[in-house]
N, C-alpha and C positions, 0 to 999 in steps of 0.2 A: 236576494237570489232565492227563488222558490224551490221547493223540493222537486218539482217537476223539471225545472231547468237543470238541477244537479243530476237527476236521473238521466236526462237526455244527454248531458255532457258525458256521463259515465258510459252510456251505450255507444256513443260515437267514438270515444277513445278506445273502448274495448274492440269494437268492430274494426276500427282502423288497424289495431295491432294484429288482427287475425288475417289480414290480407296476405296474399302470396308476396314473397320478396322478389324483386326483379332479378332476372338472370343476366349475368355479365359474361362477355367473351373476354377471357384472360389468357393470353398466349394462344395455345392450341386447344384450350378446354373451355367448357361452359361451367359457370359456378353460380350457386345460390348466393346472392350478394349479402345475405345476413348470416346464414349458418356456415358458409364457407365450404359446403359440401359440393362435390362435383355433380353436375346435372347431366343426366342421360335422357334422351328423348325416347319415350314410348308413345309414339304418336299415331294418329289416324287422320286420313283426308276426310274432311267433313262437308257434306252437302245433304240436303233433304229433298229438294225439288229441282228437277232438271230445268235448265234455262241459263243462258249466258249472263243475264243481268241479275240473277237471284243472289241476294245477300243472305247467307246462312245465319248471320248474326242479327237479323232484322226481326225475328219472331220470338219474343221472350218466352211465350208458352211452350214453343217447340224446344228452345234451348234448355229450358228447365227439365223437360222430360229426358232429352238426350244426354245432358250433362250428368244426371243422376245415374243413368245406366252405364255411361262411359266410366264413371268412377268405380263401379263394381267390376268392370272389365280390366281396369288397371291403366287406363289412358292418362297420361299427364300432359299431352300436347295435342291440339287439333290444328290442322292446316286448312285455311279457308282461302279459296282462290279468288273470289270476287267480293268486295265490300263497297258500300256507298259512303262517300265522305259526308253526305248530308243526312244520312240515316241515323237515328238514335241507336246506340249500342250499349248503353249503360247496363240495362237489365241482363242482356245475354252475357256480357263480359262478367257481370257479378255472379251469375249462375255458374259459369265455368270457374271463376275464382273460388267460389264456395266448394266446388268439387276438386280443387287443387289441380286445375288444368290450365296450361298456358296456351296462347293463341299465336300461331305463325300465319302472317297474312301476306298476300301478294299485293303490291302497289298498283300494278297495271290493271286496266279495265278493258273490256272488249273494244272500246273506242279509242283508248289512249296508250296501247301497248306498242312494242316495236314491230316494224314491218320489214321482213327480209328483202322484199322487192324494192323498198325505199329506205336504205340505211340512213337513219337520222336520230338525233336527240334534240327535241324542240322545246320551246317555251311552253307550249300547250301540254306536252308530256310532263315537264317539270312541275307545272302548276297543279296538274291533276295528282301527281305522285305526292307532292308535299301537302296537299289538302287531306289526303288519306292519312298521311303521317300525323298531321295535326289532330285528326279525329281520334287517333288511337294512342297518342303519346302519353296520355294521362293514366293509362291502365298499367298497373304493376305486372299484370299477367300477359302483357304483350311480350312475347318471346323475342321476335325478330321480324324484319320485313324483307321481302324478296322483290328485287327490281325487275326481274324477268324470269320466265320459265321456258327452257328449251328453245331459246331464240336461235341458238346455233344448233341445227339439227342435221347437218351434213358438212362435208368438208368445204363446200363452196360458201356456205353461210358463216364461216369463221371470220369473214370480213366484218361481221357485226360486233366482234369482241371489243373494239375501241369505244363503241357507243354504249355498250353495257358498262364498261369500266368508267366512262364519263358520267353515266347516271349514278353509279355508286359514289363517285367522288362528290358530285353536287348534292346528293341527298344527305350524305354525311356532313357536308359543310353546312347545309341548311339546318340539320338536326342540332349541330353544335352551336350555330348562330342563334337558334331559338332558345338555347339553354335547356334543352331536353336532356334526359339521361342518355348514356351512350347505347341507345337501342341498336343492336347489331343489324347491319345492312349487308345483304349478300345476294347470291345468285343461285338458281336451281338449274342444273345442266342436264342435257340429254346424254344418254349413254352411247356416245359415238366413239368406239374403241380407238380409232385411228387418231383422234384429236382430243380425247378426254383429258389426258395429262397436260397437253398444251393449254387447253382452256383453264384447267385447274391452276396451272402455274402463272398464266398470263394475268389473272385477276389479282395476284399478289406480288407481281414482279416489279423490279426497280427499287430505287432508293426512296422515292417519295411515297411514304406510307399513307398519306392523306388520300391517295388514289386507290388504295388497296381495299378489297372486300373484307368485311369483318368476319365472314364465314364463307365456306363453299359447300354446296350440297348437290346431290345427283339423284336423278330418277333412274332406278335400276330394277330390272325384272328378270335377271339371269338365274336366280336361285329358285327353282321350283321342283316339286316332286321329290325325286331321290337324288337331287344334285348334291354336290359336296363343296367344301371350302375351296378346293382346287378347281373343280370342273366349272363352278359358277363364275370364276374370275375374281372372287372376293379376295383371294390370296394376293393376286396382282394389285388389286385396288388398295389393299392394306400396305403393301410394299411402297406404293406410290405416295402414300401419306406420311412416309418417314420424314421427320423434320419440317413438316408443313407448318407454317407459322400461325395459322388461324384454325378455329374449329372446323371439322368436316363431318358431315352426316348424310344420310339418305333422306331426301325430301319426298321420295316415293319409292316403295318397294312392294312386291306382292306376287301372289300366285293364285290362280283360279282352279287348282286341283281340289278335289274333295278329300277331306281328311286332315290328319295331323301334319302331313308333309307340307302343307301350305305355308307353314310358318317356321320352317327349319332354319332360315337365315337369321332369325332372332337369336338363336343360340350363339351364332358367330358374332353378330354385331354387338350384342350386349354381354357376351361372354368373354373369357380371357383371350380368345384368339384375336380380338379386334378392339376391345374397349379401352386400351391404352392410347389408341390413336383416333378412334371414331367416337362420336358423341350421340350415337343412337340412330333411330330411323323412324320415318313416318310411313305407316302401312296404307296402302290403297285397297279398300276404302271403307267408309262407314256404311252407307246405304247400298243395299243390293240392287244391281241393275242387270241388264241383259248379259253383261260380260262376266257375271258371277264372281266378282271380287268382294262384294259386300259381306258384312257380318250381322246386319240387322235388316229387317224388312218393315214396310209400312203398308197399311191398307188405305190407300189414297182414294179420294173421290175423283170423279172425272175432271172437276175443275182444278184440282191440285195437279193432276198430271199434265194439264195444259197451261200451267202457270207460267207467265212470261215476265214476272218481276214487278208487276203493277199491283199495289195494294198488299194486304197482309193475308197469307194463307192460314187456314185453320191448323191447329196442332194435332199431330197424330202420334199414337203410342208406338215407340220402336219395339219390335219383337226380335229377340235373339234368334239367329239362324243356327240350328244344331246340325252338326257338331262344331262348326267353325268357330262360333263365338266362344264356346267353352274350351276348345282346344287352344285358342289364342290366350284366353284367360289363364289357363294352366301354364303356358309358356312364360308369360309375364310374371306370374306369381313366384316362379323359381329363378327369375333373372333380376337380381337387384344389385347391380354393380355399385361398389362404393367409390372406386376411383382413388384419386389423390386429393386429400384436403388442401385447400388453398394455402394454409399455413406451411405446408410441406412442398409447395410447388413454386419454382422460380423459372419463369418463362425464359427461354433463350431464343434469340432471333438471328437467323442467317439470311442475308438477302438472297432472294430467288432471282435467277437470271430469266429474262424474257425469252420465250421460244423463238427460234429462227423461222424464217419463211421458206425453208427448204422442205419440200414434200407437201403434205396435206394442209399444213397450216398456212393461211394466206396473209397474215399480218406481219409486216416488217418489224424488226426489233426497235428501230428508231422512229417508228410511227408515233406522231403526237395524238393526244386525245382531242376529240372535237369539243368545241365550246359553244355556248348559246349567246348570240348577239344580244347586247343590252341587258345582260344578266349582271346585277350589281350586288356586291357583298354587303350585307348589313348584319351587325352582330348586336344582340341584346345583352344587357348586363348579365353577368353570371348568375345573379340571384333570381333573375326572371325566368320562369318556366311556364309560359302560357300553354294552354292545352289545345285550343282550337282557334288559332289565329286565322283571320281572313287573308287570303293572298290576292294581291293585285299585280298587274304587270310592272308597276313601279316599285313594288315592295319586295320582289322576289330576290332570294339570296343566291349568290353565285359561289362557285367553288374557290377555296383557298388552295394555292398550289405550292406553298413553301415546304420544302423537304424537312423532315425531322429525323432524328437519329434512331428512334425506337418506334415500334408499332404503336398505333393509337389505341390499342385494345389491351395494353399490358398493365394499366392502372387498376387496381382493385380495391381497396378499402374494406376488404372482406374480414369479418371476424372469424376467429377460429373456435368460437363457442359451439357446442353441440346443438342439435335441433331441439332437444328437450329443454335445454337451458334457455334457448332463445324463446321457445313457446311460453315457458314460465315467466320470463321477463316481460314478454309481450302482454301477458294478462295482468301481472302484478303491478307494473309501472303505472298503467292508467288508473287502477284502483287506488294506489297511493296518492296520485295526483288529485283525484276526486276527493279523497278523504281530507287532504290538506286544504283544498278549496272550501270545503264545508266548515272545517275548524276555523279557518281564517275569517269566514263570513260571520260566524257566531261571536268570535272574539271582537271583531269590529263593531258589531251591533251592541254588545255589552259595554264597550268603552264609550260608544256614542251616547248611550242612555245615561251613563255616569256623568259625562261632560254636561249633558243637558240639565241634569238635576243640579249640578254645581253652579251652572250659569244662572239657572232660575233663582236659586237661593241668593246669589250675589245681587241679581237685579232687584229682587224684593227688598233687600237691605238698603240699596241705594234709593229706592222710591220713598221710603219713610213709612211710619205706621199708618198714615191716613189713607194709604192705598191697600187694596186687597189683591191677592194673587190667586189665579186659577191655573192649574197645570193639567193637561190632558194629552193623551196620545193622539197624534194626528192620524187621520184616515189615509192610508195609502202610502205614506212616506216613512213610517216608523220613527219619526222625530217627535219631540215633545214641544207643544205649543204653549207658551207662557203668556198670559194676558194680564195687563194691569189696568185697573179702572177705579174711579172714585165711586164708592158705594152710594154717596149722597146725590150723585148726578143722575137724574131720572132720564129715561129714554135713551140710554146708552147701551144698546144690545150687545151681548157677547155671542158671536156666531161660532159654529163649528169651523175651525180654521185648518187649512192644510199647510204643511210645512213649506211646500214649494212656492206658494204665492204670498207668504207673510213677510219674509225678509230676504234680501239679496245682498251680495257682497260686491261693492264697487271699490276696488283697491282697499284702502283702510277705512273708508267711510261707510256708515250704515245708511240705508235708504229707508225713509219713513213713508208710510202711506197715509193719505188723507183723501177720503172719498174714493174715487176711481183713479186717482193720480198717484204717482210716485215722485217724491221730491227729496233732494239731498239737503243736508243741513244748511248749505250756503243759500239755496233758493228760499228756504223757510226764513232765514235771517233777513233776506231782502223784503219779505212781506211783513216783517216785524212780528212774526209768530214763531216763537221758539218751539223746538220739538216737544218740550215738556207739555205744552198746551194742547197738543193734538188729542190727548185723551178726553178733552172737553168738547171736541168737535163732533162732526157727524159720524166719524169712524173711530173705533177704539184703536189706540196705539198697540200694535201687535209686534211682539218680539219672538222670533223663533230661532232657537239655537239648533243648528244642524250638525 
């Protein structure tokens, strides 16, 4: 093992230890799966170039610039609305990981999302959603996935609820069947006051928790300017989250007023008024547009403004918008909720009743969830965790519908160690492993050389005084080549021999070489030429102890 290989191994182990730990949904909270600290979202909606097909994680140079500035702002989560399952994302995800930023992605695309005019959950949608999940499942900093955003946007469209819940069920079943970690799967709801609570409860109602959302999120813009906890409706929202069995957060919030009052809701969401029930919020948005919600601007070229998703755009430096960027930064710097450590949290689960179809809500309590024809359940072994499996119509996984007694997001394996302790362990353990590997290598090499010398001495004694012995280090193998030859035999050259082509092991029998052939003792006996006579032939008998 060369020094360069050891160095590479050390670098890989150390870099691995510094990756973000996955976030887990445990009961009604989000947790760092390694430190056990409760996780609160300080997020921002991330886009750079307008266009329905634009994948904000497809341009590494841009991601690098944005992630660095987001880190100074205090962002720990970005929401990305459109991603391509065939597009490489390793570099962008690594830049965000380096900046300690998680990524929340939508599974739907402009061509494979839900359609209110045609309520359905189809094989094509399932295939598209699972391909996106496959593409991102390997990343530790994938926070969660969203199956749909504001699909229900009025009372009439509440008929879409069973299709949303069926999608959650099937994506969770596929996730588990593939052996992926329990990446949270949920929904992003519109703020429709008359059915908001019905939507929230419907996605976790009933005894079959395999059908439940792993989280519920809302897009809410009611707190702006001089609004208050009461006037904004946040107090009502907080009350409705009492005893909710899964994490709940804002997947969009924002205000386009000028000044510090733009971000007043952050004090409530991340402060003591709400942080015992809410897991944070994603602010809308990163890039400034005509609606004035952004906190940075770019100086785009004409080609970038007309970008349609084909090819890779150039990278542009994000410029903070004053005072909005700095006001948000000040808010987040003072809002660092600690929550409840996982070691002190015991989730409780109370079954939620499904809403009735009286009034604005259109879904009957007894309504069954739709299924996809020819969808077959397949489950990979638990140890198998493929990252980007190809999906075909015959391999697609279906939902499992067996009820369970407890929610599927209550298992945690979280350690109660502090972040500092975990960080120290993360760096120390790989270094210790590398040191042990190096020590073991040199010990093995020393013992090998010792055995070679002992074997050479024994072989020389067996040959008798009329034979001479030459020992030399082989080139490339580190072994010792021992050659025996009769000095009086002329024309018997001794070449520089390599350990790998001199002697092999066949069970307990040695193989001897004559010319370009290898023969076992049994073959040599058949030719009436004993092994001892090989040293008189065209090739020197070569013995290599490895």
